[in-house]
C-alpha positions as CSV (number, residue, x, y, z in Angstrom):
1,X,203.8,187.3,122.8
2,X,201.1,186.4,120.3
3,X,203.1,188.3,117.6
4,X,206.2,186.3,118.5
5,X,204.3,183.1,118.3
6,X,202.8,184.0,114.9
7,X,206.3,184.9,113.6
8,X,207.6,181.5,114.9
9,X,204.7,179.8,113.2
10,X,205.3,181.5,109.8
11,X,209.1,181.1,109.9
12,X,209.1,177.2,110.3
13,X,207.7,176.3,106.9
14,X,209.8,179.0,105.2
15,X,212.9,177.9,106.9
16,X,212.3,174.2,106.1
17,X,211.5,174.9,102.5
18,X,214.8,177.0,102.1
19,X,217.3,175.0,104.1
20,X,215.8,171.6,103.3
21,X,215.8,168.6,105.6
22,X,219.5,168.2,106.6
23,X,220.3,171.9,107.0
24,X,217.1,172.5,108.9
25,X,218.1,169.7,111.3
26,X,221.6,171.1,111.6
27,X,220.2,174.6,112.4
28,X,217.9,173.0,115.1
29,X,221.0,171.4,116.7
30,X,223.0,174.7,116.5
31,X,220.2,176.4,118.4
32,X,220.2,173.7,121.0
33,X,223.9,174.0,121.4
34,X,223.7,177.8,121.7
35,X,221.0,177.4,124.4
36,X,223.5,175.3,126.4
37,X,225.9,178.3,126.3
38,X,223.5,180.3,128.5
39,X,224.9,178.3,131.5
40,X,228.1,180.4,131.0
41,X,226.4,183.1,133.0
42,X,226.6,180.7,136.0
43,X,223.0,181.4,136.8
44,X,223.6,185.1,137.4
45,X,220.7,186.2,135.2
46,X,218.2,184.0,137.2
47,X,219.8,185.0,140.5
48,X,219.6,188.8,139.6
49,X,216.0,188.5,138.5
50,X,215.0,186.7,141.8
51,X,217.0,189.0,144.1
52,X,216.0,192.2,142.4
53,X,212.3,191.2,142.6
54,X,212.7,190.1,146.2
55,X,214.4,193.3,147.5
56,X,212.1,196.4,147.9
57,X,214.9,199.0,148.2
58,X,215.8,200.7,144.9
59,X,219.5,201.1,145.7
60,X,219.8,197.4,146.7
61,X,218.2,196.4,143.3
62,X,220.8,198.5,141.4
63,X,223.7,197.1,143.5
64,X,222.6,193.6,142.6
65,X,222.4,194.5,138.9
66,X,225.7,196.3,138.8
67,X,227.7,193.6,140.6
68,X,226.1,190.9,138.4
69,X,227.0,193.0,135.3
70,X,230.7,193.5,136.3
71,X,231.1,189.8,137.1
72,X,229.5,188.8,133.8
73,X,231.9,191.0,131.8
74,X,234.9,189.1,133.3
75,X,233.2,185.8,132.4
76,X,232.5,186.9,128.9
77,X,236.1,187.8,128.2
78,X,237.3,184.4,129.4
79,X,234.7,182.6,127.4
80,X,235.4,184.5,124.1
81,X,239.1,183.7,124.5
82,X,238.2,180.0,125.0
83,X,235.9,180.1,122.0
84,X,238.6,181.5,119.7
85,X,241.1,179.0,121.0
86,X,238.8,176.0,120.3
87,X,237.9,177.3,116.8
88,X,241.5,177.8,115.8
89,X,243.0,174.7,117.3
90,X,240.5,171.9,117.0
91,X,237.6,170.8,114.7
92,X,236.7,167.6,116.6
93,X,233.7,169.3,118.3
94,X,231.8,168.9,115.0
95,X,231.0,165.3,115.9
96,X,228.2,166.7,118.1
97,X,226.1,167.0,114.9
98,X,226.4,163.3,114.1
99,X,226.9,162.2,110.5
100,X,226.6,165.3,108.2
101,X,227.5,165.8,104.6
102,X,231.3,166.5,104.2
103,X,230.6,169.6,102.1
104,X,228.6,171.2,105.0
105,X,231.3,170.8,107.7
106,X,233.0,174.2,107.0
107,X,229.7,176.1,106.8
108,X,228.3,174.5,110.0
109,X,231.6,175.2,111.9
110,X,231.7,178.9,111.1
111,X,227.9,179.4,111.5
112,X,228.1,177.8,115.0
113,X,231.2,179.9,115.9
114,X,229.4,183.1,114.9
115,X,226.3,182.3,116.8
116,X,228.4,181.4,119.9
117,X,230.5,184.6,119.6
118,X,227.4,186.9,119.4
119,X,225.8,185.0,122.2
120,X,228.7,185.8,124.5
121,X,228.9,189.5,123.4
122,X,225.1,189.8,124.1
123,X,225.3,188.0,127.5
124,X,226.0,191.1,129.8
125,X,223.1,193.0,128.1
126,X,220.8,190.0,128.9
127,X,220.8,191.1,132.5
128,X,218.5,194.0,131.6
129,X,215.8,191.4,131.1
130,X,216.4,190.2,134.6
131,X,216.2,193.9,135.8
132,X,212.9,194.4,134.0
133,X,211.6,191.3,135.6
134,X,212.8,192.4,139.0
135,X,211.2,195.9,138.6
136,X,207.9,194.2,137.5
137,X,208.2,195.5,133.9
138,X,207.9,192.1,132.3
139,X,205.6,193.4,129.6
140,X,208.3,195.8,128.4
141,X,210.8,192.9,128.1
142,X,208.1,191.0,126.2
143,X,207.7,193.9,123.8
144,X,211.4,193.9,123.0
145,X,211.4,190.2,122.5
146,X,208.5,190.7,120.0
147,X,210.6,193.2,118.1
148,X,213.5,190.8,118.1
149,X,211.3,188.0,116.7
150,X,210.0,190.3,113.9
151,X,213.5,191.4,113.0
152,X,214.8,187.8,112.9
153,X,211.9,186.9,110.6
154,X,212.8,189.7,108.3
155,X,216.4,188.4,108.3
156,X,215.2,185.0,107.3
157,X,213.2,186.4,104.4
158,X,216.3,188.4,103.3
159,X,218.5,185.2,103.5
160,X,215.9,183.4,101.3
161,X,215.8,186.3,98.8
162,X,219.6,186.5,98.6
163,X,220.0,182.7,98.7
164,X,222.7,183.1,101.4
165,X,224.3,180.5,103.7
166,X,224.0,179.5,107.3
167,X,227.1,181.7,108.0
168,X,225.4,184.9,106.8
169,X,222.2,184.0,108.6
170,X,224.2,183.6,111.9
171,X,226.0,186.9,111.3
172,X,222.8,188.9,110.7
173,X,220.8,187.3,113.5
174,X,223.6,187.8,115.9
175,X,223.9,191.5,115.0
176,X,220.1,192.0,115.3
177,X,219.9,190.4,118.7
178,X,222.7,192.6,119.9
179,X,221.0,195.7,118.5
180,X,217.7,194.9,120.3
181,X,219.6,194.2,123.6
182,X,221.4,197.6,123.4
183,X,218.1,199.4,122.8
184,X,216.5,197.5,125.7
185,X,219.5,198.7,127.9
186,X,219.1,202.3,126.8
187,X,215.4,202.1,127.6
188,X,216.0,200.7,131.1
189,X,218.6,203.4,131.8
190,X,216.6,206.4,130.7
191,X,213.0,205.4,131.5
192,X,213.4,203.3,134.7
193,X,216.8,203.8,136.3
194,X,216.9,207.6,135.8
195,X,213.3,208.0,136.7
196,X,213.5,206.0,139.9
197,X,216.8,207.7,140.8
198,X,215.1,211.1,140.7
199,X,212.6,210.0,143.4
200,X,215.2,208.8,145.8
201,X,218.2,211.2,145.3
202,X,217.8,212.6,148.8
203,X,217.4,209.3,150.5
204,X,220.5,207.6,151.9
205,X,220.4,203.9,152.5
206,X,222.6,203.1,155.5
207,X,221.5,199.5,155.9
208,X,223.8,196.6,154.8
209,X,221.8,194.0,152.9
210,X,223.8,190.7,152.6
211,X,221.8,189.9,149.5
212,X,223.6,192.7,147.6
213,X,227.0,191.2,148.2
214,X,228.7,189.6,145.2
215,X,229.4,186.4,147.1
216,X,225.6,186.0,147.9
217,X,224.7,186.8,144.3
218,X,227.2,184.3,142.9
219,X,226.1,181.6,145.5
220,X,222.5,182.1,144.5
221,X,223.5,182.0,140.8
222,X,225.4,178.8,141.2
223,X,222.4,177.1,142.7
224,X,220.3,178.3,139.7
225,X,223.1,177.4,137.3
226,X,222.7,173.8,138.3
227,X,218.9,174.0,137.9
228,X,219.1,175.8,134.5
229,X,221.7,173.4,133.2
230,X,219.6,170.4,134.1
231,X,216.6,172.1,132.4
232,X,218.6,172.7,129.3
233,X,219.7,169.0,129.2
234,X,216.0,168.1,129.3
235,X,214.8,170.6,126.7
236,X,217.7,170.6,124.2
237,X,219.1,167.0,124.2
238,X,216.5,165.2,122.2
239,X,217.7,166.6,118.9
240,X,221.3,165.6,119.6
241,X,220.2,162.1,120.8
242,X,218.2,161.6,117.5
243,X,221.1,162.8,115.4
244,X,223.5,160.4,117.0
245,X,221.4,157.3,117.5
246,X,218.9,157.5,114.7
247,X,219.6,159.9,111.8
248,X,220.2,163.6,111.6
249,X,217.3,164.0,109.1
250,X,214.9,162.6,111.7
251,X,215.6,165.7,113.8
252,X,213.4,167.6,111.4
253,X,210.0,166.0,112.0
254,X,210.7,165.6,115.8
255,X,211.9,169.2,116.2
256,X,208.9,170.6,114.2
257,X,206.4,168.5,116.2
258,X,208.2,169.6,119.4
259,X,207.9,173.2,118.1
260,X,204.1,172.8,117.7
261,X,203.9,171.9,121.4
262,X,206.4,174.5,122.4
263,X,204.3,177.2,120.8
264,X,201.3,176.0,122.9
265,X,203.5,175.7,126.0
266,X,204.8,179.2,125.5
267,X,201.2,180.5,125.4
268,X,200.4,178.6,128.6
269,X,203.5,179.9,130.4
270,X,202.0,183.4,130.1
271,X,199.6,182.3,132.9
272,X,202.6,181.7,135.2
273,X,204.8,184.6,134.1
274,X,202.0,187.0,134.6
275,X,201.9,186.3,138.3
276,X,205.6,185.6,138.9
277,X,206.8,189.1,139.7
278,X,203.7,189.7,141.9
279,X,204.5,186.5,143.9
280,X,208.1,187.8,144.5
281,X,206.6,191.1,145.8
282,X,204.1,189.4,148.1
283,X,206.7,187.0,149.4
284,X,208.7,190.1,150.4
285,X,205.6,191.5,152.1
286,X,205.0,188.1,153.8
287,X,201.4,188.0,152.5
288,X,201.0,184.3,153.0
289,X,197.2,184.2,153.0
290,X,197.0,185.8,149.6
291,X,199.8,183.6,148.2
292,X,198.1,180.4,149.5
293,X,194.8,181.4,147.9
294,X,196.2,182.6,144.5
295,X,198.7,179.8,144.1
296,X,195.9,177.2,144.5
297,X,193.7,179.0,142.0
298,X,196.5,179.0,139.5
299,X,197.2,175.3,140.2
300,X,193.7,174.4,139.1
301,X,193.8,176.7,136.1
302,X,197.1,175.4,134.7
303,X,196.0,171.8,135.2
304,X,192.9,172.6,133.2
305,X,194.9,174.1,130.3
306,X,197.5,171.4,130.5
307,X,194.8,168.7,130.0
308,X,193.3,170.7,127.1
309,X,196.8,170.8,125.4
310,X,197.3,167.0,125.9
311,X,193.9,166.2,124.3
312,X,194.0,168.9,121.7
313,X,197.5,167.7,120.5
314,X,196.4,164.1,120.0
315,X,193.2,165.1,118.2
316,X,194.4,167.9,116.0
317,X,198.3,168.0,115.9
318,X,198.6,165.7,112.9
319,X,196.2,167.6,110.6
320,X,197.5,170.9,111.8
321,X,201.1,170.0,111.1
322,X,200.2,168.6,107.7
323,X,198.5,171.9,106.9
324,X,201.3,174.0,108.4
325,X,204.5,172.2,107.3
326,X,203.5,169.1,105.3
327,X,203.9,165.4,106.2
328,X,207.6,165.8,106.7
329,X,206.9,167.8,109.8
330,X,204.9,165.2,111.7
331,X,206.8,162.8,114.0
332,X,203.9,160.4,114.7
333,X,201.0,159.8,117.1
334,X,203.2,158.3,119.8
335,X,205.4,161.4,119.8
336,X,202.3,163.6,120.0
337,X,200.9,161.6,122.9
338,X,204.0,161.8,125.1
339,X,204.9,165.4,124.2
340,X,201.4,166.3,125.0
341,X,201.7,164.5,128.4
342,X,205.0,166.3,128.9
343,X,203.4,169.7,128.3
344,X,200.7,168.8,130.8
345,X,203.3,168.0,133.4
346,X,205.5,170.9,132.6
347,X,202.9,173.6,133.0
348,X,202.2,172.4,136.6
349,X,205.9,171.8,137.3
350,X,206.7,175.3,136.1
351,X,204.3,176.8,138.5
352,X,205.7,174.8,141.4
353,X,209.3,175.6,140.4
354,X,208.4,179.3,140.1
355,X,207.1,179.3,143.7
356,X,210.2,177.5,145.1
357,X,212.6,179.8,143.2
358,X,210.8,182.9,144.3
359,X,211.1,181.7,147.9
360,X,214.9,181.1,147.2
361,X,214.4,177.4,148.3
362,X,217.1,176.2,145.9
363,X,219.1,173.6,147.9
364,X,217.2,170.5,146.7
365,X,216.0,171.7,143.3
366,X,219.3,171.0,141.5
367,X,219.3,167.4,142.7
368,X,215.7,166.8,141.6
369,X,216.3,168.6,138.2
370,X,219.5,166.6,137.5
371,X,217.7,163.4,138.4
372,X,215.1,164.2,135.8
373,X,217.7,165.2,133.1
374,X,219.8,162.0,133.6
375,X,216.7,159.8,133.6
376,X,215.4,161.6,130.5
377,X,218.6,161.0,128.5
378,X,219.0,157.4,129.7
379,X,215.4,156.4,129.1
380,X,215.3,158.2,125.7
381,X,218.5,156.3,124.4
382,X,217.1,153.0,125.7
383,X,213.5,153.4,124.5
384,X,214.4,154.7,121.0
385,X,215.7,151.3,120.2
386,X,212.2,149.9,120.5
387,X,210.0,152.9,119.6
388,X,212.2,155.0,117.4
389,X,211.2,158.8,117.7
390,X,208.3,157.8,120.0
391,X,210.9,156.3,122.4
392,X,212.7,159.7,122.7
393,X,209.4,161.5,123.5
394,X,208.5,158.7,126.0
395,X,211.8,159.1,127.7
396,X,211.2,162.9,128.1
397,X,207.7,162.3,129.5
398,X,208.8,159.5,132.0
399,X,211.8,161.5,133.1
400,X,209.5,164.3,134.3
401,X,206.8,162.0,135.6
402,X,209.1,160.0,137.8
403,X,210.9,163.0,139.3
404,X,209.9,166.7,139.3
405,X,206.2,166.0,138.8
406,X,205.8,164.6,142.3
407,X,209.0,165.7,144.1
408,X,208.4,169.5,143.6
409,X,205.0,169.3,145.3
410,X,206.5,167.3,148.2
411,X,209.2,170.0,148.5
412,X,206.6,172.7,148.6
413,X,204.7,170.9,151.4
414,X,207.9,170.4,153.4
415,X,209.3,173.9,153.0
416,X,206.1,175.9,153.2
417,X,204.2,174.1,155.9
418,X,201.5,176.4,157.5
419,X,202.3,179.0,154.8
420,X,201.0,177.5,151.6
421,X,199.0,174.3,151.6
422,X,198.8,173.1,148.1
423,X,195.6,171.3,147.1
424,X,196.7,168.7,144.6
425,X,193.5,166.6,145.1
426,X,191.8,168.5,142.1
427,X,194.6,167.5,139.8
428,X,194.3,163.8,140.6
429,X,190.5,163.9,140.5
430,X,190.5,165.9,137.2
431,X,193.0,163.5,135.6
432,X,191.4,160.2,136.6
433,X,187.7,161.1,136.1
434,X,188.1,163.2,132.9
435,X,191.5,163.4,131.2
436,X,192.4,159.7,131.2
437,X,189.1,158.4,129.7
438,X,189.2,161.1,127.0
439,X,192.8,160.3,126.2
440,X,191.9,156.7,125.4
441,X,189.0,157.9,123.3
442,X,191.1,160.4,121.5
443,X,193.7,157.7,120.6
444,X,191.0,155.4,119.4
445,X,189.7,158.1,117.1
446,X,193.1,158.8,115.6
447,X,193.8,155.2,115.0
448,X,190.4,154.2,113.7
449,X,188.9,157.2,111.9
450,X,190.5,157.9,108.5
451,X,188.1,160.5,107.2
452,X,189.5,164.0,108.0
453,X,186.2,165.9,108.6
454,X,184.8,163.1,110.7
455,X,188.0,163.1,112.8
456,X,187.7,166.9,113.3
457,X,184.0,166.6,114.4
458,X,184.7,163.8,116.9
459,X,187.7,165.8,118.2
460,X,185.5,168.9,118.6
461,X,182.9,166.8,120.6
462,X,185.7,165.5,122.9
463,X,187.0,169.0,123.5
464,X,183.5,170.2,124.3
465,X,182.9,167.4,126.7
466,X,186.2,168.2,128.4
467,X,185.3,171.9,128.7
468,X,181.8,171.3,130.1
469,X,182.8,168.7,132.7
470,X,186.0,170.6,133.7
471,X,183.9,173.6,134.5
472,X,181.7,171.4,136.7
473,X,184.7,170.0,138.5
474,X,186.6,173.2,139.1
475,X,186.1,174.6,142.6
476,X,183.6,177.5,142.8
477,X,186.1,179.9,144.3
478,X,188.5,179.3,141.4
479,X,185.7,179.9,138.9
480,X,184.9,183.3,140.4
481,X,188.7,184.1,140.5
482,X,189.1,183.2,136.8
483,X,185.9,185.0,135.6
484,X,186.7,188.2,137.7
485,X,190.1,188.4,136.0
486,X,188.7,187.8,132.6
487,X,186.2,190.6,133.1
488,X,189.0,192.9,134.3
489,X,191.1,192.2,131.2
490,X,188.1,192.6,128.9
491,X,187.2,196.0,130.5
492,X,190.7,197.2,130.0
493,X,190.5,196.2,126.3
494,X,187.1,198.0,126.1
495,X,185.3,194.8,125.2
496,X,182.2,195.7,127.2
497,X,179.8,193.4,125.4
498,X,181.9,190.3,126.0
499,X,182.5,191.3,129.7
500,X,178.7,191.5,130.2
501,X,178.5,187.9,129.0
502,X,181.0,186.8,131.7
503,X,179.2,188.9,134.3
504,X,176.1,186.9,133.6
505,X,178.1,183.6,133.9
506,X,179.5,184.8,137.3
507,X,176.0,185.4,138.6
């Protein structure tokens, strides 16, 4: 994970320097469009991951995987035929990119086509990631993702060295992703499927599990399809909105500032993804007492890190991005404020969504998610007229604040009454007493202090205040839970001296 983040961090300035502002913006929009294509799986990837994790029987897990794979093959054939038809018979879809230089139209068209083609070819293999998640082998999938990130970085360097086009970049990156997916599939077959099969070859499963039927898998997938599509609208529409309503070149500073927060958010999501497969297992075991205790611990922990991200972004994002990319990568203080707030909300929302999805409580989630996505687009388009790029970020933040931020907790309370009692009082207390005053102080520093080193010193003092007072506010049980797990990780890494320090803190 850290290697992938480092690769992403290094590739951004290299990519911007080579492609320049307009092509970099175009590439950002292509990636957003390709992300939308993941809905073509109709949510089967998410459904397979959830159902495989939820079912304890090995044969049931494999049935779910095989039926999902066969259905995806049919979908992929249909989508590839459609893709070739669109590419051959119409070029009107290029308007999605807004106003681009006429000499780039052909290159953009073929580059987008190649990325889409390889995405569809790769789609059935992506189910292996779902299987690894379901078999609680997420760390293996993360390792393959790291190899993929490194390989794509090497491809970027090769493109720069050869001075090649977006078309060649799309071709090589598509082939590399397909190669990694095939190796991941071979690994799953020989080291997980074959190994597990040898243990159960004499066992015959006579039970009929309705969750292994194709109709149930597709039904679950369609619910998740709606949720995933709404999430994609939220996360991948800003660039398209900016290209259409402001200027395609303005996509570059916004997408790079967004990338800064996305790198931090990806790091924070590790907290949630680490526990996700375990939650699925404990739900299957109906271990409600453990789930209630651990979920509330994580709620406090993610709120703490979310607040740290919000404050840290306001205080240090500008200087960091200037050092990392240059001034062309910074979208402004207003964008940082609202993207930081959005990151704070999203880390908590992600934890709530993970719990609801693991429980397969999917009926109301699509409605809530679509309410957020539509509000996000509407508010972004309206507010950009007054606040430019800041209005787009504000629309994203408000769309989340007015919907999923409070509706998901209500849904948890309603669906899991007497099973999991979420303690959201800490979040309100922590925000009002600590985060809010420090946010105002951080904004004042950024607007009033022009001397770089003085800004950094004041910023460090604010972060120190946040850490000290957060530690005092965090419930004692959560402190012990967090410290015990830190000690466990440090001992596994043979960092005994540091673990002794945390042992003293615990006492």
